[in-house]
N, C-alpha and C positions, 0 to 999 in steps of 0.2 A: 196620484197616478202610479207611482212606483209600486205601491202595495197592490193595486188592482191588477198589475201585470205579472204578479207572482213573485215579487221581490220578497226579501226577508221581512216579514211583518210580525213575527212572534218573538217576544223578548227572550223566551227560553232558548229558542234556536240561535239567537244572536249571542247570548251568554255562552251557550255550548260551543259555538264556533270560536268565540274569544278564548275560552279555556283551552281549546285544542291548539290555538296559535301560541298561547303562553307555554303549553307543554312542548311545543316544537322549538320555540326561540327563547323561552324564559330561562332564569337562572335561580340561584339560591334565594335571592331577594323575593321571589314570587312564592316560595314554598309555604310561608305562613298564611298568606291569603288563600291559597289553594286548600290547605288543610282545614281552614274554617268552612269550606264548602263541602267537605267530605260527607257530612251527614244530611246534606240537602237531598230531598227525594228526587228532584229532577236533574241536578247537576253533580251529584256525588260521584257517580261513576266516571264522568269526564274529568273531575278534579283528581281522582285517584290515578287515572291514566296519565294525566299531565304530570303529577308528582313523580310517578315511576319514570317517565321519559326524562325529566330533569335530573333525577337522582342517577339514572343509568348514564346519562351524559357526563355528569360530574365524576362518577367513578371511572369512566373511560379515560378522562383527561388526567387523572392522578397517576 
């Protein structure tokens, strides 16, 4: 029923959202997994954006 009412029903959209959350709250432990997604056709751009956010946050703290 959730899917019928317009809930998230597409795995790519769920993955994209998850990567955005990792970019917002993740840390250096997440970078290797994000880098493994960079060449993915659907998720690569999100992964690169998430990496940039994490790296920018790390630089800011130093």
